[in-house]
N, C-alpha and C positions, 0 to 999 in steps of 0.2 A: 842468602850469597851477594845480591847485586846491593842491599842496604851496608851490609860490609864492607864493600867496595867504595861506597859513596861515601863513608866515611874516613877511610886510606885515602879518599884525595884530599878530602875538606880538612883535615887534621893534620897533616903537611904546613908548611908555613909561607908566603907567598912565591916567593923566592924558592920554593920546592916544588910548586904545584908545575903537571907537566899538560898544559894544556892539548896539545894533542891527545892526551891520553884519556882526559877528561873527554874530549869531543867524542872519541871513538864509546865510549863506555856507555855515554849519552845515548849513542846511534844504536847499540847494541839494545840497552831498555827500549825507547822505541819499537825496532822492528819485532822486538818480543813480544812487547805489550798489543802490538799491531795484529800478529799471529794469534794472540789470545781472545782478541775480539772479535777477528776474521772467525775463528774457529767457534766462536760462542753465536756468532751472527746463525752460521751455516747451520747449526742444530736448533736454533731456537725459532718455530714456528712463526711467521709472519701473525702474531696476536691481532692486529689492526684491520687486516683484511679483510674483507665479508664476504664469503665464498657462497654464503647459501645456506640452508638448509640440509641434514643429509639425505639423500635418499633411503629411507626403511625396508626393510623387509613385507611391512604392513601395506606401502605405499606401493610395492610392486603388487601387489594381490588386491588394491584396489582399484576397482574398475573404472572410475576417476580418472585412471593415469594410462589407462588403452584409449589408444586416439580413434575416434569413431566413424564409421565406414558407412560411405553413404550407398546404399542398398538402392538399386534401380532398375525399372525392367523395361527396354524400348518395345510400345506399342505400335507405332507407324513412324513415315517418315520425319514425322518430328515431334512426337508424342513419348513420353516415359511414365510411367509408373515410381510410386515413392511412397514412404511412409513418414508423415513428419514426425516432431517431438513430439508429439500429446498421441501420436499412434494412429491417426488419421491416415487414410488411404486417400492418394490424391492422384490427378494424371498431371502432368505438366506439360503446357503446351509452349513450345520452341520458338515459335515463332511469336506467338503475341505475349512472350513473358507475362504469360498467367497461368490458375492452376483451377483444378475442377475437382471438386471433393465426388471420392466416388463412393467412400463407406467410412464412416466414422469408426472411434475405436471399440465401440459397446459390444461390438461382434466380436472383437478381435479380443479383449477381456475374458468373457465370457466362456469360449474357449483357449484360453491361458495359451494361445499361439502369434508366432510373428511370420507362421508360414503361407503365404497364399501366393495363387494364378488366376490371371482374368482372361474370360474368356476371348477369343477372338472379336465377336460383337458385342464387344463390352456389357453384356446382360447378367454374367455369371461371375462371382466372385469365388474358386474354389478354397478352402481354407483343410490344413492339416493339422491335426490335434492328437497328445495324447500316442506321442513316439514313444518307440521301444528301438534301439538300436540294434541292427543286424551286423551289419561286415563296417568299415571304416564311413562310407557313404550311405548305406542301405537302410531304411528302416520299416519297418511294420506299424501302421498307424491306423487312426480313424481319420475320416472327409467329411465335412458338410457345404454341399454347395447352397451357396446363399443370390439370391436371385436381388439385386440391387433396386430393380423396380418396384416390386409387390415389398421386400423388406422377409423376404420367407425363407426360412434353410430348410434344405434337404437333405436328409443325410442318407451318402451311399455306401448301399451294401452288397453284397452277391447275390447268386442265384439262393443260397439257403441263408440269405437273411445276416452274413457274418458282417462284421463291419472292419476287421482288421485287416487292409491292404497293404500290397505292399510298393506301387508306384501307379498314378495317374497323372494323365495328359489329356489336355484340350485339341481338339483337332483346329489347324491349320484358318480354319472357315468356321463361320455360326457358332454354334453352342453343343457341338459332339464332340464325346470323349472317349477315351478306352482309358481299363481300370487290369489292374494285373493283381491276382487273387491268386495263392499256392502254384505257384506257378503256370496259371493259366492266362491266354488274354480274353480280355470280354470289352466287348463293342457295345455302347449305347448314342444312337442317332439323338435325343433330347436325353433334356436332365431327368425327365421322369419318366422315358421311355423303358421296357424290359429287358437288362443286360444280356446281352445275344456271344455266346463265345466262337472266339477268331482264332485260336489256335489251344488245343487241349493236349494231354498226354502230361503235362507237366507232372513234378514227384519230388515236394519240399527237398532239399540235399542233394538231391541226384537230376533232375532235369529239368533245366529254366528257360524256359517260354520269355521272351524280353525284356529280362532281367538277367545282371551279369553272376554266376557265382563267385568265389570269393578270390581267386587267383585273377581272371578278370575284370574283378571292381578294382582291386589291387594294384594290378601290375599292367594292365593296358587301357581301359576303360576310364578309369578313373571318373567314375558315376555312379547313381544307382537305375541304372537301364539300359537295356541296348534293345532300342526302337525307335523308329522313325517317320514319321507321318510325311506323304508327300502334297508338293506343296499346294495340290486341287483337295486335300483332304479326301483319296479314293483308295490310295493303298496304303497300306503299312510296311515296311520293311521288318522284320526282327532275326535278331541269334536266338539260333536252339543251343545251348549250352548243354552240353552231356556229361556227367561227372562220374559215371556208372562203373566206370575203370580206376580210376582215381584213386588209392589209396587214403582210408579216412588217417587224419592224426586225431589220439585221445588226449584228451587231459581232467584233470580233475577241477572240480567247482565246489567252495567246501562251504558256500551257502551263508545262511543266518544262523545265528549261536546256536538254534533249537534243533538245526538240520543235523540229527546223528550220523549221516549217511554219507553225506553232500550228492553228487552228482556226478555222472561221467561222462562232459562233454564230448563232442566230435566235430570236423570238419573236413571234409575232402581238401584236401593237399597234396597240392603231387610237387615232388621232390626230384633235386638232379636226376634223371638216368631213369627215373619211375612213368607210367604211363599219365599221360596229359587229359586234360578233356577234350573231345572231339564238338564240333562247331557246323552248323551250317546254319545258310544265311537262307530267308524267305519272305516271298511278296505276298501278303494277302489283299484280296480286292474286300473290304470291308460294307460292301452293297451285298455281294451275291458269295463271298466266304472262301471264292477261289484262289487257291493259295498255289505257289508255283518256286521250285527251289531255284539258289543260284548255285551253280558249280565256282568251285575254287579253279585258278588259272591250271592250265592242260598238267606246267609241269611242279604243280603243287599235289596234285589230285590221290597220286598213290605214296605220298610222303607228310608226316605229321606238320603240321601248320597252324597258324592266327591269321585270325582276322584282327585289325588294329581299328581299322572306323570303317563309317558307312554315312553318304549323305546324299542325298537327292540332286541332280543334274538337272532335271526340269522333272516337266509333271510325268514322266514315261518311263526314267530310266533312272537309278542310282552306280555313285561313283565307292567300287570300295576295294580297299588296301589290306591286303594279305604280305603273310610275313612265314618264311618257313621255321622250323622249330631251331636250329642254329642262330636263328635271326639276324643271318649277313646277307638276307636277300630278301627283299620286298618288289610285288608286283600288283599295280593298279590295273583292274578291271574296270571297265564302264558296262552294264548290265541294262536289258530294257526289261520290263512286266511280264513279258512272253518267257524271260527266261536265256534268252539271246547275249554273249558277254565278247567284249570285243575285249583282249590286251593292249592298255595304253600306254604303260610305261614300264620301265624298271630299275632299281636301283640297287648296287653291293655296298659291301659295308667298307670298300676299302682299306682293306687289311686289319678291320676294327668290327664292328656293327652297324648293323641300319637304325638310326634313331628315331624314335617315333615324336613327330613333329604336329602329331593334330591330324585334323579332316581337313582339305581343301577349301578352300575361297571359290566359290563358285558365280558368275555373274551371270544377270539376271534372266538372260536370253538363253544361257545354258549354252552357247560355244564358244567358250573358251572358263579353263579355270586355274588359279592359281594354290604351286605348293610348296612348300620350303626344302630343296635339294639340295647336296654338297654340289660345291662348284670348285676345281681345284685353281691353286694361287701359286704357281710354277711349284718351288721349292718349299716355300709355304704350307703347301697342302692343303686339305678340305678346307672350304669354309662355307657354312648354312645362309642358302641364299633366295631369293624369290622368282620361283622360275614359272611361265606362264605355259599352260599346253593347251592348244588351240584344236579342237577338235576336224574341221573342216576339211586342214591341211596337215592333220598330223603333224604337228609343227612344235618345238618345245623353246625355249628363248628364256634366259635368264636376264632378269631386268636391274639387278643389284650386280654390283661385285667391286669386294672387298677384302681385304685382310682384318673383317671383325664379322663379329654372327647376325644373322638375322633371328631372334627368338620366336615371333609371333604375326601373320597374317589378320589382320583385322578387319581390310573388307576392300569394296573395288569399287568404284565409282563409274557405271558403264556409261554414263553420256561426259563426262571431262574426261573416263580412261586416266584416271590415278589409282594406285592403288595404295595401302597403307600399311603399316610391319612396325612392328619393333624390333630394334638393333642396340647393336653394343655401342658405335660407334668410335672402334679401335680402342674404347677404355674396356675390360671385363666388369668394373665396377658399378655400369653405367645400363640404363635400360633409357633410350627414347624414341619417341613418334617421329618416324618418316611416311615420306611420300614419294614416290617416284609417277613420271610422265611417261605413256607409253609414246606422248606425239612428239615430234621432231618435222624439222622440214631439212634434213640433209638425207642421202643415200642409204639404204639400212644396208647393215650388215647381219647376216641370220646363219643362225647355225641348224642346221634340219635334223630329225631324228625320224628314219627310214623312207624320207623323200627328197625328192630334188623338186626345189622350190620353181613354180610354174610362173608363166606371165601374170596369170591370173593371180596369183598368190601376191607375186612381186608389187602389182596395184592396190591390195587388201593393205599389204601391209609397207608401203611407200615411206611411213614415216618414223619406222623403227628405227631406234639408233641402237639397240643392244644386240649381243651376239651372245652363244655360250660361254667362248671361252674370253672375249674381248668386250670393251662397253666406251661408246662415241661420246666424249664429252658429261660419262655420267656421272659426276659430280654437277654438273649443273643443274640436272634433270633430276636431281635423288637430293631432295630438301627435308631439315631439320624442323621440325615444327618446336619444339620443344629448345634445342638446345642451350637459346640464348632465354628463356623467360626467366630463370634465377638460378643463383645460387643454391637453393635450396629444394630444388627440380630438374634433381640428376637421374632420379627414378620413378618410371614412368609406367602408367596403364593407362589403358583407353576403351570404351566403346562406343560405336557407333549406331548411330540411325542409320534405319534400313535405305534408306534415301545418300547416305554418307553426308547428306550436309552437315549434320550437327554431330557433336561428340560430347561423352562428359572422361573428362582426362582428370585422375587419377596422380598427382602429384606425393611421390612417396616418401621423399626423403633426398638429399639426409636432412632437412629439417621437416617440422610436423608438419603430416600428411594432410591434404588439402583436397576436395573435391570443387571443380568449375566445368561448366557448361561454355563447351566454345561453337564457333561457328567457321568452316571451311569457305563457305561462296559468300558473294553479296546480294544484293535484294533483286540481281537478274541470273542468278545462280551461275555466274561466272567467277574467276576464279579472284580474290583479293590478294595477288599479289603472291607474295611465298608462303605467305603468315597467316594463322586463323586468330581470329580476335573473339575477344572475352563479351560471353552473352549476361551471365550470371554466375554466382560461386554458391556452390548449394552446398558445399560441409568445408568450415574454416576450420573446426575445434580451437575457438577461441577458449576455452576453460580452461583445455588442457596447456597450450601455450602459457597462458597466466601461473598455474599452477607451476611448472616447470622453471618456469623464470626465476622462483624465489626458492630452488632446489640447486645444492653441488653439484652438479653433474659432471659427467667424466669428457676428458678431452680427447679426442680423436685425430688418428696419425695412421698412416700409410706407409707403408714402407715395400722395398721390392727386396727377396731374397736370395742371393744366387745360391743354385743347388747342384746337383751332378745333372754330366753333359753340358753346359753352359746355358743351362733353363733359368729364368728367374721366374719365382713365384710372389703374386702377391699375398703381404700380411697387412693385419688390422691391428691398431692400436687403443685399448682407452683406459687413458692416466687419469688414475687418481686425482681430484682437484686439488689438492692439495702438494702435487710431485710436483718440485720447481728442479731440474735439472740440471741448475747452478749450485743446489746443496749435496751433502754426502748423506742423504741420509738411502738408505735401499730398499727398493719393497719386493715383495713377495709377486710370482709370476703364475698367472695360469693362463694355459694354454687352451683353450675349446676348439676341438675338431670334430668334424663330419667326413670326408674325402670321399665320397659315394661318387660315383661314373657322375658324371656331366650336373653335380651338385657345385653349388655355391655359399661363401659368408660372410669373403668377403666384396660387401656391395658397397652402395651407399644409400640403401635401402634403411629407412628411420625403425629403432627399435629400441625399447625402453622393457628391461626385463631383470632377472637376477643378475646381469653382469650390471646392471647401474648398480644396481644396489650392494656388492662384492667390493666397487671400487670406487663409490661415495663415503660408504660407510664402516668397511672392512680396510679400507686402502690397498687393494690388493691392483694390482695391472690385468688386465681380461686380455689377452689376444687371440689372434684368427687367422690360420694360414689356409691358402686354395693351394693344394701342391697337383702333381701331376695329375690329370685325370678328370682333373674340375673343367666346371664348362665356361663358354664364354670366349674361348680363345684359337677353338676351330679344334680339328678331328687329329691332329698331330700330337697335340698336347694332352689331347682326350683319349686318344687313344692309346699311349703311354702304358696305359693302368689291364690295357688285354690279356686276358686269358693269364693275367696273374695278382691276382689280389694280395696284400699283404706285404707288396715290395716297395713303389715308388712310392708310394702315397702317407705310408709308414716313413720312408727315410724323410721324407720333404718334412713331415710333422716336428722328425728328430730336428733335422736342419733347422726349423723355424725355431724350435726349442732349444736351441746351442746358441744362434741368434739372437734371441730375447734375452737369453741369458748374461750373454756378456754385453748388453748396455753395463754403461756405469753406474745407473739408479738401480740397478733391479741386485738381486740379493740371488745368484746362482744357487746358492744351497736351499733353496725354497721356490723352488718353480714345479708346480701341479699340470696332470693332463686330464685331459675327460674328452667322453663323447659318449652318445646315443645312439642304439641300433650298428649303424655302420661306423659313424662316431667314437663307441663304446669295441667297436672290434680293431680299428685304425689304434683307441686308449693301450689298449691290453696288449696288441701286437707291437705298441713299440716298449712295453714294458719289459717285451718278449725278448725285441731285440738291447735288450738295458747294453746303455752308453752313459750311464751315469749323470744323463740330462736331468732326468724326471723324478724326484725324490718319492711324489707320489704318484697314482692314479685313480681315475674312476671311471670303471663301463658300467653304463646302465641298457639294459637289456642288450646287450650286445650276442653276433652272429659269432661265435667261435669255430666254427667250422659248419665250409658250404655245405655240405651233403646237408646240414639241417634243414636249410632254408628254401625258398620255394622255388621251382625248376626254369619259371620266366625268368625272374631278375636272374638269378644266378649263373643258368648255362647262354644267357644274353654277354656276359660277361667271362666265363671260365668256361666256358664251353661243357663237355661231360664227365663226370671221373669216370672214366673209363680207360683203361692203358693203351688203346687204341688212337685217346684224344687228347684228355688235359689229366688223368688221373694225378700226375706228380706233383704238377699247380696248387689241387686241391690238397694235398698231404703237406704242401708248403705255407699255404696259407692256416693250417689248424693251430689254433693259439694256445691249444694243449702242448706242444711237441716240447714248445719255451718254456714251463711255468718255473721250471729252476730259477731262471733269471727274477725272478719275480719276487725272492730274497732279495734286492738289493733293494726294491721301494716297497710303501707302502700303497697296499690295495682293496680299494671298498669294490666290492659288484652287485649291483641293483637290479631287481628284475621282478615283475608281475607274475603271479604264478599263472591267471589266466592270460595269458600274452596269447591270443592265438595267430598272431604276424611274426614273431621272433620268438620262438617257443623257448618256456623255463627251459627244457633240453640242453639248450647251448649255454646257459647257467652251470645248469646240474652238470654236467658232461666236467666245464672248468674247475669249479668246487671238487672235484672227485679227482680232478688229477693233479691240483694244487696240493689237495690231503695228504696225496701217495706220496709228493716231491716235501712231506714237508715244511708246507711253505703258512706264512701266517698269512692270514688276510680278514678282511670285514665283509658281513657279508649283509643285506638289507633288502627280505622279499616283503610286499605288499600282494595280501592272498586275495587271488581274481578278481585282482586288475590287469586291464590290458596292457596293448605296449606304450600309451600315451598317460598311464597312471593317474588316472583321473578319478574325481568322486571323494567327495566326504573330505574329508580333511589331509590327502592322499599328497599333493600337491604339495602344502607347506610341508607336511613333514620330511616328506622327500629332499626341500631344498634345505631344511634346518639340518637335516641326516649330513649332505653334501658339505655345508657352512663347519659343520663341528670337526665333520673330517679333515678339511683344511685349516682347519684351527691344528688342531693336531699336527698335525704334519708340520706347519708354518711355526707353533710354536711351542709343540712337546705337549702339550696339553689340550683337553677336553674342554672345552666352552660352555657346554650343557653342564658336567660335573663339578664342576668348582676350581678354582687354581690348579696351580702346579703341584701333583700331588709328592708325596712324601715318600721313598723308598721303603718297603714291608720287607724285614728280616723277615728269611722263609727260615720255618721250622721245619726239624726232621720231622718225618713224619712216619708212626708207627703200625705196623698191623695187628 
């Protein structure tokens, strides 16, 4: 057309030419050509831009792409143990910046184990080997005691010669030890002494002495033991957990290929409304075996209850935290070794549940202890903060007060009156190390629990500037030790020496993790200003940094998304390295959800995972969102989910999906949602509420009906499934009631048949409901695999299965089974 126009124009005589027309035609040609060139540029990738090598699925499974963790154990005021690159065991002296060899790697290699503990007198090393997993944290294993001086090993065995032991711990003094076998507790005054039973009556699978049953290990203690030495090594406090009345859950183990019948496994597993384990706390004198029982608080005596933590306050008394079964009231008692107890403090759920925030931190003299307790901040609601409880005058003082959360108390320096803790600092994505000072030269403002301040107490606390509800110049005396380190260190953890003069700081993100040894005091033991200083770098992950520098990694962006009732939630986007927002190319989105109460996915913690592969190699946008009910933002936000699973956390996931789908570089017809465990429940529930936001979804080991999950977790947030409590809430949260809506999406359901946490029963019932409603879905089962889907090639197969499902969802055909299939002509069938 343009050529014809030009011919017409130039074919005329000079007198006939319309110069204005020529100019207009040329302008049109230039504009059209410019538009064509612009379009070509926009759809053509920058071939000359070197983004680096693609991050592959094999890279994800390559251990060289996992950051190394510096494992250490403090053994004194200024020394800690660690294993070097060659595997030898060393003691590091912080004051001298020097190391001492404790044991070379020969013995570790002989027993093929990384697990060790050192006796208090540093004469023996205990090695744990040949482990068999029991529950998430617990194992049954063999143990050998290694004499550091003579190099002699001693096998640790029970009275009957059995070497399979559940748990072993050194005494805090000398080299006496305790071990637990068949749920009974044994004491050895010396490595080679004859073991003496100090707690009997244990029955495997029913009565547990000093070790937790499944539900206590999984939901309350999060460790493999339930026993605690006194500081003077004379007494041991321990829990007796009785599962006699707890119903058993049975599931099939298919075993090896030559197993004709398989095996029927069982586990004592309390479900909502069913009998719970009963518990007793006891204290035994290891020298004379005299045992006393610790009574629960008077108001808990005749009702069902839990204990949540035990810690020794001093040589003669323990601090026990108790919780009622509904988990909306907690009581702390202080009990001496004679069994006499006194109530110390109470906490209620403030319209929700009482969060378990760990055992208290006790001062060296035992006169005060520190806990995380909720403190109200006007209409903003309650936030977790550091509270100091003073035994002598029955005083409680909040040492911190902000509209942000303290997540963990680390240590207390009695000499300098400093408490160290981890907090969010006003941004739930962060975790920073703080300290607060108890000293100040102004008149105190104190709130008391139970007593009026006496002149004697006023004199003792004349330097305090804190109150339960208000703080005076708190910002000046609450110092962040890590906020100004660098932009790659916004999410930290730390462990302190017993003197608190030294600490190991783990910078966990957003940059590649590293660990440094730092000091908080000068040579004279005085504060070195407000900041600590670097002593040594213990692990820098240099090799990982170099490897990642050559890779095309996703760009990270954070967003805040408006949801219902004026709330804003945090979202995180991992953008493919090839994505350019000024281009017209659109990308698929994968939303990864969890949504469990108090959980967080949107943080600045470093992560390299499957998401890195999908963004780098498959050019998918990978996103997270922390909806209402997630952690780090106070109880008002947290308790939005109380007694109504499947509501706000699901609505916010859908809102996040809608937000991301509306971005101009997103293909809104290619949006997927997936989650694991609670996240699997959220993903399935989102499909059940189908709003055409998600074209496909994946649920891995999901809870599909909360009557199937354990009592401790479920009742904490949902109450009881009874008509006089929250039966309707349970019914509303049942995924199966909305399965007809799954017809609008593609759905992949994955579960391990040997899952002892979220039982396969959940997926089996959902599969039944989907089938009855004639809903097409895909299922991937992993035979005998537990909740984590670990072992053999399982994880590799698992991620490839999900990737292939997403490929089908986004591109319409299977990546694993060749190119896009041709339609097959259906032939009539004959009988």
